[in-house]
N, C-alpha and C positions, 0 to 999 in steps of 0.2 A: 463714275459720274454720280452726281447727287440726284436721288430719286425723290422728287417732291411729294409724290403720293405716299410712299412708305416712310418719308422723312428720315432717310438713311443713305449712306454711301453704298454703291453697288459696284463690284468689280466686273467689268465687261470683257476684259481680255488679259491674259497672262502669257508671256512668251519670253524666250531668251532674246536679249538685245543683240544687234549686229555688232561685230567686233571690228573696230577700226575703219568703218565705212558708213556712208549715209544709208538710211533705210526709210521706207515708207510703210506705214501700217494703216490699213483700212478696217474699221470695225463697223459692222452693220448692226443696228439696234432695233429690236422688235419693240413696238409701242414707245416710240421716242417722246411722245407728248408728256410722259411721266417725268422726263428730265428737263422740262421747260416750265419755269414758274409762271403761273397764271398772273396776268396783269403786267408784270415787269418783263416777261420773256427772258429772264435770267437763266443761264446755263452754267453750272459749276462742274469742273472736271479736275482731277488730280492725276498727275503722272508720277509714278514712283519707281525707283530702281533699287535693287538690293543685291548683295553678293549671294550667289547660289552655289559656289564651290571655291576651291583654292584660287587665290588671286596673286599673281607674281609681281604685279606692280602696285605699290602703295604710295601715296593715296591714289585711288582710282576715281574717276568721275564720269559724268555724262552731261550731255547738253541737248536741248531741244530748241530748234530754230522756229518752228511754226506748228500750230495746231489749228485745224479748220473744222468747222461743223457744217454739214450740208444736210438740210432737211428736205426730203421729197416725199410726195404722197403717191 
């Protein structure tokens, strides 16, 4: 996610993707206010996938249906 205090992208989670099935990932963030832009309340996030080993199927791909942000105090 983009850290507006540090003015930089921050990696919050790294894991192997589920293979051939749906999955849910929950990431809890300490100090979430740094990822919310003052005034506009904008949140920026990037999801990236990369090959981490031999891939038998080419071209491979991924899809993301939904991303949610929940802020609680």
